[in-house]
Structures are given as C-alpha cells and as structure tokens.
PAZAPA-4460 file (N, C-alpha, C; in steps of 0.05 Angstrom, whole numbers, plus 32768, in hexadecimal, padded with zeros to 4 digits):
% residues 311
    n_x    n_y    n_z   ca_x   ca_y   ca_z    c_x    c_y    c_z   seq   type   mol
   82E5   81E2   7F27   82DC   81D5   7F0E   82BE   81DE   7F0B     1      X     A
   82B8   81E2   7EF2   829D   81EC   7EEC   828A   81D7   7EE0     2      X     A
   8273   81D1   7EEF   8263   81BE   7EE6   8244   81C8   7EDA     3      X     A
   8248   81DF   7ECF   822E   81EB   7EC5   8223   81D7   7EB0     4      X     A
   8235   81CF   7E9C   8229   81C0   7E89   821A   81A6   7E92     5      X     A
   8225   8199   7EA7   8218   8182   7EAF   81FE   8187   7EBB     6      X     A
   81FD   81A1   7ECA   81E3   81A7   7ED8   81CF   81AF   7EC4     7      X     A
   81D7   81BA   7EAE   81C3   81BF   7E98   81B7   81A5   7E8E     8      X     A
   81CB   8193   7E88   81BF   8178   7E7C   81AD   816A   7E8F     9      X     A
   81B5   8168   7EA9   81A3   815D   7EBD   8188   8168   7EBF    10      X     A
   8188   8186   7EC0   816F   8196   7EC0   8160   8190   7EA7    11      X     A
   816C   818C   7E90   815A   8188   7E76   814F   816B   7E7B    12      X     A
   815C   815B   7E86   8150   813E   7E88   8139   8141   7E9C    13      X     A
   813D   814F   7EB0   8126   8151   7EC7   810E   8160   7EBA    14      X     A
   8114   8175   7EA5   80FC   8180   7E99   80F0   816F   7E87    15      X     A
   80FB   815A   7E7A   80EE   8147   7E6A   80DF   8135   7E7D    16      X     A
   80E9   812E   7E91   80D8   811D   7EA2   80BE   8129   7EAA    17      X     A
   80C1   8143   7EB6   80AA   814E   7EC0   8097   8154   7EAA    18      X     A
   80A3   815C   7E93   8091   815D   7E7A   807D   8148   7E77    19      X     A
   808A   812E   7E79   807A   8114   7E75   8065   8113   7E8B    20      X     A
   806D   811B   7EA3   805C   8119   7EBC   8044   812B   7EBA    21      X     A
   8049   8145   7EAF   8033   8157   7EAD   8023   8156   7E92    22      X     A
   802C   8140   7E82   801C   8141   7E69   8000   8139   7E6B    23      X     A
   7FF0   8135   7E59   7FD4   812C   7E59   7FD3   8111   7E66    24      X     A
   7FBB   810D   7E76   7FBA   80F0   7E84   7FBE   80D9   7E71    25      X     A
   7FB6   80DC   7E5A   7FBC   80C4   7E46   7FDB   80BE   7E44    26      X     A
   7FEA   80D6   7E42   8007   80CF   7E40   8012   80C8   7E58    27      X     A
   8009   80D3   7E6E   8013   80CB   7E8A   800F   80AF   7E8D    28      X     A
   7FF6   80A3   7E86   7FF0   8089   7E8A   7FFD   8077   7E79    29      X     A
   8000   807E   7E62   800F   806C   7E4C   802B   806B   7E53    30      X     A
   8036   807A   7E64   8052   807A   7E6D   8055   8069   7E85    31      X     A
   8044   8059   7E8E   8049   804B   7EA6   805E   8039   7EA8    32      X     A
   8067   802A   7E90   8079   8019   7E90   8096   8028   7E90    33      X     A
   8095   8040   7E83   80AF   8051   7E82   80B3   805C   7E9D    34      X     A
   809D   8060   7EB0   80A3   806A   7ECA   80B0   8056   7EDB    35      X     A
   80AB   803A   7ED5   80B8   8028   7EE4   80D6   8028   7EDC    36      X     A
   80DC   802C   7EC2   80F6   802C   7EBA   8106   8045   7EC6    37      X     A
   80F8   805A   7EC6   8102   8074   7ED1   8108   8071   7EF1    38      X     A
   80F7   8061   7EFE   80FD   805E   7F1B   8116   804E   7F1E    39      X     A
   8119   8038   7F0E   8134   8029   7F11   814C   803C   7F0A    40      X     A
   8147   804B   7EF4   815E   805C   7EEC   8165   8071   7F03    41      X     A
   8150   807D   7F0E   8156   8090   7F21   8161   8083   7F3B    42      X     A
   815A   806F   7F40   8169   805E   7F58   8183   8059   7F53    43      X     A
   818B   8052   7F3B   81A8   804E   7F32   81B4   806A   7F33    44      X     A
   81A8   807F   7F32   81B5   809A   7F32   81B9   80A4   7F4E    45      X     A
   81AE   8093   7F60   81B4   809D   7F7F   819C   80A4   7F8D    46      X     A
   8184   80A2   7F81   816E   80A7   7F92   816B   8098   7FAA    47      X     A
   8160   80A3   7FC1   815A   8091   7FD7   8142   8083   7FD3    48      X     A
   812E   8089   7FC2   8113   807C   7FBD   8116   8060   7FB2    49      X     A
   8109   804E   7FBE   8107   8032   7FB3   80EE   802F   7FA0    50      X     A
   80E6   8016   7F99   80D2   8012   7F87   80B8   8019   7F94    51      X     A
   80A4   801E   7F82   808B   802B   7F89   807C   8013   7F9B    52      X     A
   8071   801A   7FB2   8063   8007   7FC1   804B   7FFC   7FB3    53      X     A
   8046   7FE3   7FBA   8030   7FD2   7FAF   8016   7FDF   7FB8    54      X     A
   8003   7FE2   7FA7   7FE9   7FE9   7FAE   7FD4   7FD6   7FA2    55      X     A
   7FC9   7FC5   7FB4   7FB8   7FAD   7FAB   7F9A   7FB8   7F9D    56      X     A
   7F92   7FD0   7FA0   7F7A   7FD8   7F95   7F79   7FD6   7F78    57      X     A
   7F60   7FD6   7F6C   7F5C   7FD5   7F51   7F67   7FEC   7F43    58      X     A
   7F69   8004   7F4C   7F74   801A   7F3E   7F7F   802E   7F55    59      X     A
   7F93   803E   7F4A   7FA1   8052   7F5F   7FAF   8064   7F4F    60      X     A
   7FB1   807C   7F5C   7FBF   8093   7F4E   7FC8   80A6   7F65    61      X     A
   7FE3   80AE   7F61   7FEF   80C2   7F72   7FFE   80D6   7F63    62      X     A
   7FFC   80ED   7F69   800C   8101   7F5C   8011   811B   7F6D    63      X     A
   8024   812E   7F63   8027   8146   7F70   801D   815A   7F5E    64      X     A
   8006   8168   7F68   7FF8   8179   7F58   8008   8193   7F4E    65      X     A
   801C   819A   7F5F   802C   81B2   7F59   803F   81B0   7F44    66      X     A
   8049   8197   7F3F   805B   8192   7F29   8051   8180   7F14    67      X     A
   803B   8172   7F1C   802E   8162   7F08   803D   8144   7F06    68      X     A
   8050   8140   7F1A   805F   8128   7F18   804B   8110   7F23    69      X     A
   804A   80FC   7F13   803A   80E7   7F1A   804D   80D0   7F27    70      X     A
   8043   80C9   7F40   8053   80B6   7F53   804A   809B   7F4C    71      X     A
   802F   8097   7F46   8024   807D   7F44   800B   807D   7F32    72      X     A
   800A   806A   7F1D   7FF0   806A   7F0E   7FEC   804D   7F08    73      X     A
   7FD5   8042   7F11   7FCF   8025   7F11   7FB2   8024   7F08    74      X     A
   7FA9   8020   7EF1   7F8D   8020   7EE7   7F80   803A   7EEC    75      X     A
   7F8F   8051   7EE9   7F85   806B   7EF1   7F6F   8076   7EE1    76      X     A
   7F6C   806C   7EC8   7F57   8076   7EB4   7F42   8061   7EB5    77      X     A
   7F40   804E   7EC4   7F2A   803B   7EC4   7F12   8045   7ED2    78      X     A
   7EFB   8044   7EC5   7EE2   804E   7ED2   7ED9   8038   7EE4    79      X     A
   7ECE   8042   7EFC   7EC5   802F   7F0F   7EB5   803F   7F25    80      X     A
   7EA3   8036   7F34   7E96   8043   7F48   7EA9   804C   7F60    81      X     A
   7EA5   8062   7F6C   7EB6   806D   7F7F   7EAA   806F   7F9C    82      X     A
   7E91   8065   7F9E   7E83   8063   7FB8   7E81   807F   7FC4    83      X     A
   7E88   8081   7FDE   7E85   809B   7FEC   7E9B   80B0   7FE6    84      X     A
   7EAE   80AC   7FD3   7EBE   80C3   7FCC   7EAD   80D6   7FBB    85      X     A
   7E97   80CD   7FB3   7E81   80E0   7FA9   7E7A   80F6   7FB9    86      X     A
   7E7C   80F0   7FD4   7E73   8107   7FE8   7E88   811E   7FE5    87      X     A
   7E9F   811B   7FD9   7EB2   8132   7FD8   7EA5   8145   7FC5    88      X     A
   7E9C   813D   7FAE   7E8C   814F   7F9C   7E75   815C   7FA8    89      X     A
   7E67   814C   7FB9   7E4C   8156   7FC3   7E56   816C   7FD6    90      X     A
   7E6A   816B   7FE8   7E72   817D   7FFA   7E7A   8196   7FEC    91      X     A
   7E8A   8192   7FD5   7E95   81A7   7FC6   7E7E   81B9   7FB8    92      X     A
   7E6A   81AC   7FAD   7E53   81B9   7FA0   7E43   81CA   7FB8    93      X     A
   7E40   81BD   7FCD   7E31   81CB   7FE2   7E3E   81E3   7FEC    94      X     A
   7E58   81E2   7FEF   7E69   81FA   7FF5   7E67   820F   7FE4    95      X     A
   7E61   820C   7FCB   7E5D   821F   7FB7   7E3F   8228   7FB2    96      X     A
   7E2D   821B   7FBF   7E12   8221   7FC1   7E06   822D   7FD9    97      X     A
   7E0F   8223   7FEF   7E03   822A   800B   7E14   823C   8019    98      X     A
   7E0A   8249   802E   7E16   8257   8043   7E1D   8244   805B    99      X     A
   7E32   8246   8066   7E37   8232   807B   7E25   8232   8092   100      X     A
   7E1A   824C   8098   7E08   8250   80AF   7DEB   824B   80A6   101      X     A
   7DE5   8242   808E   7DC9   823C   8088   7DC3   8223   809A   102      X     A
   7DA9   8222   80A1   7DA3   820D   80B0   7D8A   81FB   809F   103      X     A
   7D92   81E1   80A3   7D82   81CD   8092   7D73   81BA   80A3   104      X     A
   7D58   81B8   80A0   7D47   81A5   80B1   7D48   8188   80A4   105      X     A
   7D4F   8177   80B5   7D50   815A   80AC   7D35   814F   80A9   106      X     A
   7D30   8141   8095   7D15   8136   8091   7D16   8119   8093   107      X     A
   7D01   810B   8096   7CFF   80EE   8098   7D0A   80E1   8080   108      X     A
   7D07   80ED   8068   7D10   80E3   8050   7D2E   80DF   8050   109      X     A
   7D3A   80F1   805D   7D59   80F2   805C   7D62   80DA   806E   110      X     A
   7D56   80D7   8085   7D5E   80BF   8097   7D54   80A3   808A   111      X     A
   7D3E   80A3   807D   7D33   808C   8072   7D44   8084   805A   112      X     A
   7D50   8098   804C   7D61   8093   8035   7D79   8082   803B   113      X     A
   7D86   808B   8050   7DA0   8080   8058   7D99   8061   8065   114      X     A
   7D83   805E   8074   7D7C   8045   807F   7D72   8031   806A   115      X     A
   7D64   803A   8057   7D59   8027   8042   7D71   801C   8031   116      X     A
   7D86   802C   802C   7D9B   8024   801C   7DB3   8016   802C   117      X     A
   7DAD   8015   8048   7DC5   8007   8057   7DDE   801B   8057   118      X     A
   7DDD   8033   8055   7DF2   8048   804E   7DFC   804E   8068   119      X     A
   7E14   8057   806B   7E24   8065   8083   7E11   807F   8088   120      X     A
   7E0E   8086   80A1   7DFB   809D   80A9   7E0B   80AD   80C0   121      X     A
   7DFE   80C3   80C3   7E08   80D6   80D8   7DF3   80D5   80F2   122      X     A
   7DE2   80C4   80F3   7DD1   80C0   8109   7DBD   80D8   810B   123      X     A
   7DB5   80E5   80F5   7DA4   80FC   80F5   7D86   80F1   80F8   124      X     A
   7D76   8101   8104   7D5B   80FC   8109   7D4A   8112   80FD   125      X     A
   7D33   810A   80F3   7D1F   811A   80E8   7D18   8131   80FA   126      X     A
   7D17   814A   80F3   7D0E   8161   8102   7D28   8170   810D   127      X     A
   7D40   8163   810E   7D57   8173   8115   7D5D   8188   8101   128      X     A
   7D69   819B   810B   7D71   81B2   80FA   7D91   81BA   8100   129      X     A
   7D9E   81B5   80EC   7DBE   81BA   80ED   7DC7   81CB   80D8   130      X     A
   7DDE   81D8   80DF   7DE9   81EB   80CA   7DF6   81DB   80B3   131      X     A
   7DF8   81E9   809D   7E05   81DB   8086   7E23   81D4   808E   132      X     A
   7E30   81E7   809C   7E4A   81DE   80A9   7E4B   81C3   80B6   133      X     A
   7E39   81BF   80C8   7E39   81A5   80D6   7E31   8190   80C5   134      X     A
   7E20   8193   80B3   7E18   817F   80A1   7E2D   8174   808E   135      X     A
   7E3F   8188   8088   7E56   817E   8077   7E69   816F   8087   136      X     A
   7E6C   8174   80A1   7E7A   8164   80B1   7E6C   8146   80B1   137      X     A
   7E54   8145   80B1   7E46   812D   80B3   7E4A   811E   809A   138      X     A
   7E4B   812C   8083   7E52   811E   8069   7E6B   8113   8066   139      X     A
   7E80   8122   806E   7E9C   811F   806A   7EA9   8109   807E   140      X     A
   7E9E   810B   8099   7EAE   80FD   80AE   7EA0   80E1   80B1   141      X     A
   7E87   80DD   80B8   7E7D   80C3   80BA   7E6F   80BA   809F   142      X     A
   7E71   80C9   8089   7E67   80C5   8070   7E4B   80C1   806F   143      X     A
   7E39   80D4   807D   7E1F   80D2   8080   7E0D   80D5   8066   144      X     A
   7E01   80C1   805D   7DF2   80C3   8047   7DD7   80D1   804D   145      X     A
   7DCE   80D1   8068   7DB7   80E1   8070   7DBF   80FE   806C   146      X     A
   7DD8   8106   8075   7DDF   8122   8072   7DE2   812A   8055   147      X     A
   7DEB   8119   8043   7DF2   8122   8027   7DD7   8122   8019   148      X     A
   7DC2   8113   8021   7DA8   8113   8015   7D9B   812E   801B   149      X     A
   7D9C   8134   8037   7D8F   8150   803F   7D99   8166   802F   150      X     A
   7DB6   8167   802F   7DC0   8180   801F   7DB9   817E   8002   151      X     A
   7DB9   8165   7FF3   7DB2   8165   7FD7   7D93   8170   7FD6   152      X     A
   7D84   8167   7FE6   7D65   816D   7FE4   7D63   818D   7FE6   153      X     A
   7D72   8197   7FFA   7D6F   81B6   7FFE   7D7C   81C4   7FE9   154      X     A
   7D97   81BF   7FDF   7DA4   81CD   7FCD   7DA5   81C5   7FB3   155      X     A
   7D93   81B1   7FA9   7D92   81AC   7F8D   7D83   81BF   7F7E   156      X     A
   7D6A   81C6   7F89   7D5D   81B8   7F9C   7D53   819C   7F91   157      X     A
   7D55   8188   7FA0   7D4F   816C   7F99   7D67   815E   7F8D   158      X     A
   7D66   8145   7F8F   7D7E   8134   7F88   7D84   8136   7F6A   159      X     A
   7D72   8137   7F5B   7D76   8138   7F3E   7D87   8152   7F34   160      X     A
   7D7D   8169   7F3F   7D8B   8182   7F39   7DA7   8184   7F46   161      X     A
   7DA6   8178   7F5D   7DC0   8179   7F6D   7DD5   8169   7F5C   162      X     A
   7DCF   8150   7F54   7DDF   813F   7F44   7DE9   814C   7F2B   163      X     A
   7DD7   815B   7F1D   7DDD   816A   7F05   7DF4   817D   7F0B   164      X     A
   7DF1   818B   7F23   7E07   819D   7F2C   7E20   8190   7F31   165      X     A
   7E1F   8177   7F3B   7E38   8167   7F3E   7E45   8161   7F24   166      X     A
   7E39   815A   7F12   7E41   8151   7EF7   7E4A   816B   7EE9   167      X     A
   7E3B   8182   7EEB   7E45   8198   7EDF   7E5F   81A1   7EEA   168      X     A
   7E64   819F   7F04   7E7A   81A8   7F10   7E92   8196   7F09   169      X     A
   7E8C   817A   7F08   7EA0   8168   7EFF   7EAC   816E   7EE3   170      X     A
   7E9A   8177   7ED1   7EA2   817D   7EB4   7EB3   8195   7EB5   171      X     A
   7EAB   81A8   7EC6   7EBA   81C3   7EC6   7ED5   81BD   7ED3   172      X     A
   7EDB   81A8   7EDF   7EF3   81A0   7EEC   7F05   818F   7ED8   173      X     A
   7EF9   8189   7EC3   7F06   8177   7EB0   7F04   8159   7EB8   174      X     A
   7EF2   8150   7EC8   7EF0   8132   7ECF   7EDF   8126   7EBC   175      X     A
   7EEE   8120   7EA5   7EDF   8113   7E8E   7ED4   80F9   7E8F   176      X     A
   7EDE   80E8   7EA4   7ED7   80CD   7EA7   7EC6   80CA   7EC1   177      X     A
   7EBA   80E0   7ECC   7EA9   80DF   7EE2   7E8B   80E5   7EDE   178      X     A
   7E7B   80D4   7EE9   7E5F   80DA   7EE7   7E52   80D1   7F02   179      X     A
   7E42   80E4   7F0D   7E35   80E4   7F26   7E17   80DD   7F22   180      X     A
   7E0D   80CC   7F31   7DF0   80C4   7F30   7DE0   80CB   7F49   181      X     A
   7DEF   80D0   7F5E   7DE4   80D8   7F7A   7DFA   80E8   7F89   182      X     A
   7DF1   80F2   7FA1   7E05   8102   7FB1   7E17   80F2   7FC3   183      X     A
   7E12   80D7   7FC2   7E20   80C7   7FD8   7E2F   80AD   7FCE   184      X     A
   7E2D   80A6   7FB4   7E3C   8090   7FAA   7E30   8076   7FB0   185      X     A
   7E18   8075   7FB6   7E0A   805A   7FBB   7E02   8050   7F9E   186      X     A
   7DFF   8036   7F9C   7DFB   8028   7F82   7DDF   802F   7F76   187      X     A
   7DCC   803D   7F84   7DB2   8044   7F78   7DB1   8063   7F74   188      X     A
   7DA3   8069   7F5D   7D97   805A   7F49   7DAC   804D   7F34   189      X     A
   7DC4   8057   7F36   7DD9   804A   7F25   7DF4   8052   7F34   190      X     A
   7E08   8041   7F32   7E1F   8047   7F42   7E31   805F   7F3B   191      X     A
   7E2C   8069   7F22   7E3F   807D   7F15   7E5A   8073   7F13   192      X     A
   7E6B   8086   7F0D   7E87   807C   7F08   7E9C   8096   7F0A   193      X     A
   7EB5   808E   7F0F   7EC9   80A2   7F0D   7EE6   8091   7F06   194      X     A
   7EFA   809E   7F0A   7F13   8090   7F08   7F26   809B   7F1F   195      X     A
   7F3B   808A   7F22   7F4F   8093   7F36   7F5B   80AD   7F2E   196      X     A
   7F64   80B3   7F14   7F6C   80CB   7F0D   7F58   80E4   7F10   197      X     A
   7F3E   80DF   7F06   7F2A   80F6   7F0D   7F28   80FA   7F2B   198      X     A
   7F28   80E7   7F3B   7F23   80EB   7F58   7F3C   80F8   7F62   199      X     A
   7F53   80F4   7F5A   7F6A   8102   7F62   7F6B   811F   7F5C   200      X     A
   7F62   8125   7F43   7F5E   813F   7F39   7F49   814E   7F4E   201      X     A
   7F35   8141   7F54   7F1E   814D   7F64   7F2C   814F   7F81   202      X     A
   7F3B   813F   7F8B   7F45   8142   7FA6   7F57   815B   7FA8   203      X     A
   7F68   815F   7F95   7F77   8177   7F94   7F67   818F   7F93   204      X     A
   7F52   8190   7F80   7F40   81AB   7F80   7F32   81AD   7F97   205      X     A
   7F28   8198   7FA5   7F18   819A   7FBB   7F28   81A5   7FD5   206      X     A
   7F3E   819C   7FD5   7F50   81A3   7FEB   7F5B   81BE   7FEC   207      X     A
   7F56   81CC   7FD4   7F5B   81E9   7FD5   7F49   81FA   7FE1   208      X     A
   7F31   81ED   7FE8   7F1E   81FD   7FF6   7F22   81F9   8014   209      X     A
   7F28   8211   8023   7F2E   820F   803F   7F1C   8204   804E   210      X     A
   7F02   8207   804A   7EED   81FB   805C   7EED   81DC   8059   211      X     A
   7EED   81D3   803F   7EEC   81B7   8039   7F06   81AA   8046   212      X     A
   7F1C   81B8   8043   7F35   81AC   804E   7F35   81AA   806C   213      X     A
   7F28   81BF   807A   7F27   81BD   8098   7F14   81A3   809E   214      X     A
   7EFC   81A2   8092   7EEB   818D   8097   7EF8   8170   8094   215      X     A
   7F06   816E   807D   7F0F   8154   8076   7F28   814D   8087   216      X     A
   7F36   8161   8092   7F4D   8159   80A5   7F47   8156   80C3   217      X     A
   7F2C   815B   80C7   7F22   815A   80E2   7F1C   813A   80EC   218      X     A
   7F26   8131   8101   7F24   8118   810B   7F09   8112   8119   219      X     A
   7EFF   8126   8127   7EE6   8124   8136   7ED9   813F   8136   220      X     A
   7EBE   813F   8131   7EAD   8157   8133   7E97   8155   8146   221      X     A
   7E94   8164   8158   7E7E   8164   816E   7E6B   8179   816B   222      X     A
   7E50   8172   816A   7E3C   8185   8168   7E2B   8183   8183   223      X     A
   7E2E   8197   8194   7E21   8198   81AB   7E03   8199   81AA   224      X     A
   7DF4   818F   81BE   7DD8   818D   81BB   7DCE   81AC   81C0   225      X     A
   7DB8   81B1   81AF   7DAA   81C8   81B1   7D8D   81C7   81B1   226      X     A
   7D7E   81DB   81AE   7D62   81DB   81AB   7D58   81CE   8193   227      X     A
   7D68   81D0   817E   7D5F   81C9   8163   7D6E   81AF   8159   228      X     A
   7D7F   81A5   8168   7D8B   818B   815F   7D98   817A   8176   229      X     A
   7D9B   8161   8171   7DA6   8150   8185   7DC5   8155   8187   230      X     A
   7DD3   8146   8199   7DEF   8148   819A   7DFA   8133   8187   231      X     A
   7E12   8138   817B   7E1B   812A   8168   7E39   8127   816B   232      X     A
   7E45   8112   8165   7E64   8110   8166   7E69   80FE   814D   233      X     A
   7E79   8109   8139   7E7E   80FD   8120   7E9D   80F8   811F   234      X     A
   7EA4   80E0   811C   7EC1   80D7   8119   7EC8   80D2   80FA   235      X     A
   7EDD   80DD   80F3   7EE8   80DC   80D9   7EED   80BF   80D1   236      X     A
   7EE3   80B2   80BC   7EE7   8097   80B2   7F03   8095   80A4   237      X     A
   7F13   80AB   80A3   7F2D   80A7   8094   7F42   80A3   80A9   238      X     A
   7F4B   8088   80AA   7F60   8080   80C0   7F7A   8089   80B8   239      X     A
   7F7E   8096   80A0   7F99   80A0   8097   7FA1   80B7   80A7   240      X     A
   7F8E   80C7   80B2   7F90   80DE   80C1   7F9E   80D8   80D8   241      X     A
   7FB6   80E7   80DE   7FC7   80E2   80F4   7FD8   80C9   80F3   242      X     A
   7FD6   80BB   80E0   7FE7   80A5   80DB   7FFE   80A9   80C9   243      X     A
   7FFD   80BB   80B7   8013   80C3   80A3   8017   80E0   80A8   244      X     A
   8030   80E9   80A2   8038   8104   80A6   8029   8116   8090   245      X     A
   801E   812D   809B   8010   8141   808A   7FF9   813A   807D   246      X     A
   7FEA   8125   8084   7FD3   811E   8078   7FBE   8134   807D   247      X     A
   7FAC   813C   8068   7F98   814F   806C   7F7B   8147   8063   248      X     A
   7F7A   812C   805C   7F61   8122   8054   7F64   810C   803F   249      X     A
   7F4F   8100   8033   7F36   810D   802D   7F20   80FF   8032   250      X     A
   7F1C   80E8   8025   7F01   80D9   8029   7F05   80BA   8025   251      X     A
   7EF4   80AB   8034   7EF2   808D   8030   7ED8   808A   8021   252      X     A
   7ED6   806F   8016   7EBB   8067   8009   7EBE   804A   8008   253      X     A
   7EA5   803E   8009   7EA0   8020   8005   7E86   801A   7FFA   254      X     A
   7E86   800B   7FE8   7E6E   7FFC   7FE1   7E77   7FE2   7FD6   255      X     A
   7E64   7FCE   7FD4   7E6D   7FB2   7FCC   7E78   7FB4   7FAD   256      X     A
   7E6D   7FC6   7F9E   7E75   7FC6   7F82   7E90   7FD8   7F80   257      X     A
   7E94   7FEB   7F92   7EA9   7FFE   7F8E   7EC2   7FF2   7FA0   258      X     A
   7EBC   7FE2   7FB3   7ED0   7FD9   7FC4   7EDA   7FF2   7FD5   259      X     A
   7EF0   7FEE   7FE4   7EF8   8001   7FF6   7F07   8017   7FE7   260      X     A
   7EFF   8032   7FEC   7F0D   8049   7FDB   7F19   805B   7FF1   261      X     A
   7F2D   806B   7FE6   7F39   8081   7FF7   7F43   8096   7FE5   262      X     A
   7F3D   80AD   7FEA   7F4B   80C4   7FDD   7F5B   80D0   7FF5   263      X     A
   7F74   80D9   7FEE   7F84   80E4   8008   7F98   80F8   7FFB   264      X     A
   7FA2   8107   800E   7FB6   811C   8008   7FC4   8123   8021   265      X     A
   7FDF   812C   801B   7FF0   8135   8033   8002   8147   802B   266      X     A
   8009   815C   803B   801C   8170   8038   8035   8166   8045   267      X     A
   804C   8161   8034   8064   8157   803D   807B   8167   8034   268      X     A
   808A   8171   8044   80A1   8182   803C   809C   8199   8029   269      X     A
   8084   81A7   802C   807C   81BC   801E   8071   81B7   8004   270      X     A
   806A   819C   7FFE   805D   8194   7FE4   8043   8185   7FEB   271      X     A
   8030   8183   7FDB   801A   8175   7FDF   801A   815C   7FCF   272      X     A
   8012   8144   7FDA   800F   812C   7FCC   7FF3   8123   7FCE   273      X     A
   7FE8   811A   7FB7   7FCC   8114   7FB4   7FC9   80F9   7FA7   274      X     A
   7FB8   80E8   7FB5   7FB5   80CD   7FAB   7F97   80C3   7FAE   275      X     A
   7F92   80AC   7FA0   7F79   80A0   7FA0   7F7E   8080   7F9D   276      X     A
   7F6E   8071   7FAB   7F71   8054   7FAB   7F53   804C   7FA6   277      X     A
   7F4F   803B   7F91   7F33   8031   7F8D   7F30   8013   7F8C   278      X     A
   7F1B   8009   7F94   7F19   7FEA   7F8F   7F2A   7FD9   7FA2   279      X     A
   7F30   7FE2   7FB7   7F41   7FD3   7FCC   7F2D   7FBE   7FD9   280      X     A
   7F33   7FA6   7FDF   7F27   7F90   7FEB   7F28   7F92   800B   281      X     A
   7F3A   7F9F   8014   7F3F   7FA0   8030   7F3E   7FBB   803A   282      X     A
   7F2C   7FC2   804C   7F25   7FDE   8057   7F3E   7FEA   8063   283      X     A
   7F4D   7FDD   8074   7F63   7FE9   8080   7F7C   7FE9   8072   284      X     A
   7F7F   7FD9   805B   7F95   7FDA   8049   7F96   7FF3   803A   285      X     A
   7F82   7FFD   8031   7F80   8016   8023   7F91   802C   8030   286      X     A
   7F8E   802C   804C   7F9B   8042   805C   7FB9   803C   805F   287      X     A
   7FC0   8022   8064   7FDC   801B   8062   7FE9   801F   8048   288      X     A
   7FDC   8019   8033   7FE7   801F   8019   7FEB   803B   8013   289      X     A
   7FDA   804C   801C   7FDC   806A   8016   7FF2   8072   802A   290      X     A
   7FF4   8069   803F   800B   8074   8052   8028   806C   8047   291      X     A
   8029   8053   803B   8043   804B   802D   804A   805C   8016   292      X     A
   8032   8063   8008   8037   8074   7FF0   8041   808F   7FF7   293      X     A
   8035   809B   800E   803C   80B4   8014   8057   80B5   801F   294      X     A
   8060   80A2   802D   807A   80A0   8039   8091   809C   8022   295      X     A
   8089   808D   800E   8099   8089   7FF9   809D   80A2   7FE5   296      X     A
   8087   80AD   7FDF   808B   80C5   7FCE   8092   80DD   7FDC   297      X     A
   8090   80DC   7FF6   809B   80F4   8008   80B7   80F3   800C   298      X     A
   80C6   80DF   8007   80E1   80DD   8009   80F0   80F4   7FFC   299      X     A
   8105   8101   8007   8112   8116   7FF7   811D   810D   7FDD   300      X     A
   811A   811D   7FCA   8129   8119   7FB0   8146   811D   7FB2   301      X     A
   8157   8114   7FA2   8172   8117   7FA3   8178   8135   7F9B   302      X     A
   818F   8140   7FA7   8195   815A   7FA4   819D   8162   7F89   303      X     A
   819D   8177   7F80   81A5   8184   7F66   81C1   817E   7F64   304      X     A
   81CB   817C   7F4A   81E7   8177   7F45   81F8   8191   7F4F   305      X     A
   820F   818C   7F5D   821E   81A2   7F6C   8228   81B1   7F53   306      X     A
   822C   81CA   7F57   8236   81DF   7F45   824B   81F0   7F57   307      X     A
   8261   81F2   7F4C   8276   8202   7F5C   8270   8221   7F54   308      X     A
   8273   8230   7F69   826F   824E   7F66   828C   825B   7F60   309      X     A
   82A0   824B   7F60   82BB   8258   7F5D   82BB   8264   7F3F   310      X     A
   82C9   8278   7F3D   82CF   8283   7F24   82ED   8289   7F1D   311      X     A
***
C-alpha cells in the first residue's frame, strides 16, 4: 500500500509549524498559547515528550538555532538587567579587537573597581602582566570584574569607548532590546538591559567563535607563576558543565536587581540547543531548571511516517 499522500500532508503540517517557529520574535512570542496546544496535540500523536518543565525565573527562552524551533518562551521580550551575562559581549568584542598573545598590565584601578563595587573578581593584583587569552578566562570562568575592567581600559581604549563598541556590536547582531552601560553588568552607572530572547541570540552567535567556545566550556584554567604574574587557578561558575549531556557553556550572572541568570547551550544528537534563564531567585535552581529543559528538548522526535518502497 502506498502512503505518499499521507506523508505529504504530514510534511506540510510540519512545514507550517516550523514556519511559525522561525517567524519574527513577535510572531513566535504571540503564539505561546498555541505552542501549549500544539504540545498537547503532538503528545496525542504519539510523541514521547511530556509537558514543558517549569522554569521559576522571571524570563526564559530556549530554541534550536538551526531550525528556529522555539521550545520555551516565557517573558522572553521583557527588558531587564542581565548581570554578568554582559561579559559574553565583552569577551566577544575583545576577541575581535585584540590578539590573544597581547600582554596587558593590571593597574590598581582595575583591582579597586572590583573591590569598590563588591563584584566577583579573579584575584588580580596591580603590576601583574597577563595575556589577553588568560584574562578572557578570568572574565568568563570566575566572572572577574577586575579582568573585564582591564580589558575595556586597554581595548576601548577606556570604558566609554569600549561600551560603545559593545552596543554597536549588539545592533549589528539585531539585538534591538539590548543596551550595555559597562563591560561587566554591574548596576553602576546604570544597570543596562536586555531580554532572554536577545541573550539567546547572543549565545548562539558567541559560541560560533571557537576560542570563546573553548573558554566557556572549560571547567578549570590554571596560570602557572612566572616572572610577570602570580599563579592563578580559575574555576568556572557554570555548574551546568558536566551535569547535563553535551553542555558547552555559557555564562552565569547575579546582581540583586537582575537575580540569578544563566545562558547555556548543549550539543545533543547532532543539534544545538540554546537557552537563557533570567531573574531566578535561587542560584542552584537555574542549573537544575536548565538541565531539565535540555533533557526534555533533547528527547528524540517521533519518526517520520512510514512509506512503503514497494511498487
């Protein structure tokens, strides 16, 4: 028996669903209630996937960049501070401005900046000289505001010019709801803002850079003592690494205004899933929520309808 007609109908339906998912963010977001109905319908059709896992954060977004399929959208267009997720853009801009073997001298102002703002730091000291490569590990793993301040100072040059580069890059990426005010996400001079949707786009683009991807997926980076710097060991603050299959990054963040934030991505069964959680009130729960989302979205899709090859 020939089932080509049935196969065509099903494929047409799939094209329609994917078309909705790859439409403009406004269309995708306005279809949130439809996505819930679609999930129920697909379950009835025999999919293994159950309902979307709960995400307690104020906003969340997860999608497949290759297909445009939106797996989760919760307050994804809401503007809010994103804390140290800002440092993803900082790292991205530095990688397009500096050479990895450039050497940067840490100044007292860099150390003082982190201390005065009660920010996370990489234990840098004035007078140390480190490569850009090592300082990017200091930015991404322990989320060092001293390291990001030093890089912005050198490669702006100066904070104001560097932030202008960040915002220009955001515009070139189509991040229409993102505004940076500093290279670290601290609330001074103003908190800046972005959205879960914009940060997911940034995560996808940033992870296409092989150097940034290597840094973000590293659990521990050791800098041995030399004549020009102290020994350093930096541990990645992203507890999702090694806890869920295929995780390759990306960044954690926290301020009182932003809450606990996380941008994450994983390569599962040959496809990449990218997600963002903003405004979580529990630091550890952002990781467990991301893990559940990846496991849920990573479940295999139902097979295509069978078609006989008999003639």
